[in-house]
C-alpha positions, -999 to 999 in steps of 0.1 A, spaced: -319 837 -149 -357 826 -140 -347 792 -132 -319 801 -109 -330 797 -74 -354 770 -74 -336 750 -100 -305 750 -75 -329 742 -45 -339 705 -68 -302 704 -77 -290 706 -40 -317 678 -30 -303 658 -61 -268 662 -46 -281 650 -11 -294 622 -24 -264 609 -40 -241 612 -14 -270 596 12 -260 566 -14 -226 564 -10 -228 568 26 -252 538 22 -228 515 1 -201 522 20 -215 506 54 -225 478 29 -201 469 6 -165 481 13 -149 454 38 -131 436 9 -115 446 -25 -142 426 -42 -169 446 -24 -155 478 -34 -145 468 -67 -177 448 -79 -201 449 -54 -198 414 -40 -213 403 -72 -249 412 -52 -266 431 -80 -297 427 -89 -314 429 -127 -325 458 -123 -301 477 -110 -277 460 -133 -297 470 -160 -303 507 -154 -267 513 -139 -250 497 -176 -275 521 -192 -269 556 -173 -231 544 -171 -237 544 -208 -254 571 -224 -236 602 -206 -244 637 -220 -246 627 -253 -285 616 -244 -294 644 -232 -276 671 -255 -257 655 -281 -285 632 -299 -314 658 -296 -289 685 -309 -283 662 -340 -317 657 -345 -330 695 -344 -299 703 -367 -304 674 -392 -332 654 -387 -345 618 -386 -310 608 -402 -293 611 -369 -314 584 -358 -293 559 -377 -271 557 -350 -299 549 -323 -308 525 -341 -268 506 -342 -268 512 -302 -303 495 -299 -290 466 -320 -254 464 -303 -269 466 -270 -289 439 -275 -265 413 -288 -241 425 -259 -268 409 -233 -272 382 -257 -236 372 -262 -213 386 -235 -233 390 -205 -241 356 -196 -206 342 -207 -187 371 -191 -208 370 -154 -197 329 -152 -166 329 -172 -150 359 -147 -161 338 -118 -144 303 -131 -117 323 -138 -102 324 -103 -126 351 -95 -116 378 -120 -130 412 -114 -116 431 -141 -113 429 -175 -74 427 -177 -78 406 -149 -102 380 -169 -78 386 -198 -47 373 -180 -71 344 -162 -82 332 -198 -51 329 -211 -29 317 -186 -3 347 -197 19 342 -169 41 373 -184 10 396 -172 21 413 -206 -15 411 -218 -25 418 -185 -4 451 -186 -17 464 -218 -53 464 -214 -49 482 -182 -27 511 -195 -49 511 -229 -80 516 -198 -62 539 -179 -55 565 -202 -81 566 -222 -112 564 -195 -90 591 -176 -98 616 -209 -134 603 -209 -133 618 -174 -122 648 -180 -141 652 -208 -177 648 -186 -163 671 -163 -159 696 -190 -199 689 -196 -205 692 -159 -188 729 -155 -203 742 -191 -237 731 -175 -234 755 -146 -219 781 -164 -248 784 -193 -275 773 -165 -269 792 -137 -240 814 -150 -219 801 -125 -182 801 -127 -173 773 -149 -142 764 -121 -168 757 -102 -188 740 -117 -158 715 -125 -151 711 -87 -190 709 -77 -195 681 -105 -163 667 -99 -164 669 -62 -196 649 -60 -194 622 -83 -155 617 -64 -173 609 -28 -197 588 -36 -172 571 -60 -143 571 -35 -162 560 -5 -189 537 -17 -172 518 -44 -189 496 -69 -221 495 -54 -226 534 -48 -220 536 -84 -242 516 -92 -271 520 -68 -267 561 -84 -264 549 -115 -298 532 -111 -313 563 -99 -295 584 -122 -311 563 -151 -347 565 -135 -341 604 -134 -334 607 -174 -359 583 -183 -390 609 -168 -372 635 -181 -366 621 -217 -404 612 -218 -415 644 -200 -398 676 -222 -406 661 -255 -444 652 -245 -447 687 -230 -431 701 -257 -454 688 -284 -483 697 -266 -474 734 -266 -469 727 -302 -500 713 -309 -499 678 -308 -476 652 -332 -498 663 -363 -489 700 -357 -451 695 -350 -445 673 -377 -464 698 -399 -442 725 -388 -413 703 -395 -416 695 -428 -424 735 -432 -392 740 -422 -376 716 -444 -392 683 -461 -357 665 -457 -362 665 -419 -387 639 -415 -368 617 -446 -347 581 -425 -320 590 -456 -316 625 -463 -285 637 -466 -269 604 -460 -255 574 -471 -250 537 -476 -215 543 -462 -230 567 -439 -253 542 -427 -229 519 -424 -208 543 -404 -238 554 -381 -248 517 -371 -213 503 -363 -214 522 -334 -230 494 -323 -202 472 -324 -183 497 -296 -205 475 -268 -185 445 -266 -157 467 -260 -163 495 -233 -152 477 -197 -174 506 -175 -208 489 -194 -195 450 -195 -178 451 -165 -219 451 -148 -223 417 -165 -199 404 -141 -214 418 -111 -248 403 -116 -258 380 -86 -264 356 -108 -267 350 -147 -302 339 -150 -309 371 -137 -298 386 -168 -326 376 -192 -345 402 -167 -321 425 -168 -320 421 -206 -352 434 -207 -351 462 -183 -323 473 -198 -334 470 -233 -373 493 -227 -353 518 -210 -331 520 -241 -356 526 -265 -376 548 -247 -344 569 -238 -333 573 -272 -366 578 -287 -377 605 -260 -343 621 -270 -347 619 -305 -383 633 -299 -368 659 -281 -348 671 -307 -379 670 -335 -401 688 -311 -377 716 -298 -373 725 -335 -410 728 -340 -415 746 -309 -382 774 -321 -399 776 -351 -434 783 -338 -424 806 -314 -396 825 -335 -368 817 -314 -331 818 -326 -312 784 -311 -272 794 -312 -266 758 -304 -288 728 -311 -268 709 -284 -290 729 -256 -321 728 -268 -328 701 -241 -317 727 -215 -339 757 -235 -371 738 -232 -361 728 -198 -363 767 -190 -393 777 -209 -418 752 -207 -413 742 -165 -418 753 -131 -387 766 -123 -382 733 -92 -390 710 -123 -366 729 -146 -344 720 -121 -349 683 -120 -346 684 -157 -313 701 -151 -305 668 -129 -311 644 -156 -283 659 -173 -261 659 -146 -276 624 -140 -261 611 -173 -228 633 -168 -220 620 -134 -227 579 -143 -205 576 -170 -176 598 -147 -183 575 -116 -181 541 -136 -150 554 -159 -130 563 -121 -143 531 -107 -129 509 -138 -95 531 -137 -92 523 -102 -95 490 -103 -68 481 -130 -46 505 -108 -54 485 -79 -58 446 -89 -38 448 -123 -4 474 -110 -7 476 -72 -18 441 -60 4 426 -91 38 442 -91 40 461 -58 25 442 -29 11 404 -38 9 400 -5 -13 432 3 -43 428 26 -83 434 16 -82 466 38 -46 477 23 -62 469 -15 -92 484 -5 -71 520 3 -50 516 -24 -82 518 -44 -98 546 -29 -63 567 -37 -66 558 -70 -100 570 -73 -88 605 -64 -52 604 -82 -75 594 -119 -99 625 -106 -75 646 -99 -56 642 -130 -85 644 -151 -96 680 -130 -65 690 -145 -71 682 -178 -104 699 -179 -88 729 -159 -81 739 -196 -97 720 -223 -77 714 -249 -94 702 -282 -67 677 -293 -75 655 -260 -113 665 -264 -110 651 -298 -93 621 -289 -119 613 -261 -150 619 -289 -130 588 -309 -125 571 -278 -160 548 -280 -145 535 -315 -110 530 -296 -121 505 -271 -146 493 -295 -117 482 -317 -94 473 -289 -112 450 -264 -143 443 -288 -134 411 -312 -110 404 -277 -143 404 -256 -166 385 -280 -136 358 -294 -126 351 -257 -156 339 -247 -170 322 -278 -142 305 -293 -122 282 -276 -89 282 -301 -81 316 -292 -50 322 -278 -27 350 -261 -8 359 -287 -39 367 -311 -58 384 -281 -23 407 -279 -24 412 -317 -63 418 -318 -61 444 -293 -30 460 -306 -44 458 -347 -78 471 -332 -62 504 -313 -34 511 -339 -64 510 -371 -84 532 -351 -60 560 -343 -47 557 -380 -76 559 -393 -82 591 -369 -53 608 -379 -30 599 -408 -38 628 -435 -36 594 -465 -61 606 -486 -51 634 -516 -69 664 -502 -48 654 -469 -80 647 -448 -77 610 -426 -100 583 -435 -123 588 -404 -137 618 -426 -153 586 -454 -158 556 -430 -162 553 -393 -129 542 -380 -153 512 -356 -153 496 -386 -119 490 -396 -107 485 -366 -136 464 -353 -127 438 -389 -91 441 -385 -88 432 -351 -108 404 -351 -84 390 -385 -57 394 -364 -70 376 -335 -81 345 -358 -49 347 -381 -25 345 -350 -45 320 -332 -44 293 -360 -10 297 -364 -2 294 -324 -9 256 -304 -43 247 -296 -51 263 -261 -47 229 -235 -50 221 -201 -65 243 -174 -76 270 -201 -95 243 -219 -108 230 -185 -124 266 -176 -135 269 -210 -152 237 -211 -165 241 -174 -180 277 -184 -199 260 -210 -214 233 -194 -224 260 -167 -241 283 -191 -259 251 -208 -274 246 -172 -283 281 -164 -302 282 -200 -323 246 -193 -342 268 -168 -351 298 -191 -359 277 -221 -385 252 -199 -402 284 -186 
């Protein structure tokens, strides 16, 4: 291909940068388990914001969303609107409370650890079940990302799929295994910057090539006027389903763990402004890539077999090979930032919530860091095994994991941080109800046609609602939490009030 040599040079430089950051983080923050798993809670607001954003979006931002816009038009934007609203509320509701509570509750460094300490669960049932959900779903999630990396090398360079798989896995594994959370966060920051620039550059250059915004809109209108109608081809239920994607943010462990690692709760407003600005521009760029890609392909008589390749196609046709390599690196950045975050969260659960809890409670910090690295390797190898022969059922499950995490953990996280009356049994009921509802909604052929309910309404909506109702109902049937649990909740409230005072004064 025309772009092959120059693009490979740029990608090689990108990989070297990622590995260099891993070495830097290895020297700075991996001496104890808190440093390896949470960066010592020293992340600045910019790194926190872009790390959360980059680990969130994955290859969907660079491939899936532009492809949906190319194929259906502006109606694909509803998901983006839902995600923006959900991310903003996540910064407002979850971020400050989770940062303060996880430190106040015995310096919890994983989400299952936080839940166990929040509800003083001495049976460890809540911690174990939440850990299992995280490890299983994130192994599948990681496999999905590796599949995307392998296919990118295959489609862009003609490189064997297996080689692409191992290259993607090898680089991510190297900097995650050695550099831990700090390496993941710093590489996410760099990758977020690359994604941002690419999603501004590609649609702007394509639009200029077509003749400007007015000409782009005119060409799209000539293809199908409905492509410029926000409500075309959808319904009220469809809009609700799309907007409901935003509910998933509250329950995504690889995103909310960033809030636990920021250096101070007072940095969260700055992180929110940076993160939301990055997200809005990036989503707008992805949507614009789809529309300008449609206009460019129409104007030049190009046939696009797979709409999800429109970003790759424009990168190849419009830019010098070296710049094309940078743009392909943006796709890899989206893929790798999510993989590394999922690997580390899975490793943290295996280390803290299984090994440290059941195998060796007296393990030293050095031993726990070593176990954490072994866990990263184990999860990565399991994901590679799943990705080697992609199975449609596995990938279908991964596609719905966002809803699974959102329904199982979303109401649980929000209410645990805002409602003092919530009980351990309520937390268990909510987590199980949310996950079970999503699975039934996806797989049970209950409609007269034999189809599942997910064909009517996105499973996040019933899963999130029923999980919240289960938490409230079961909690109200139990005793009001007293003692240590109530005291910690009150202390967190007081600290949050103190943190808000300087912000309000300014």
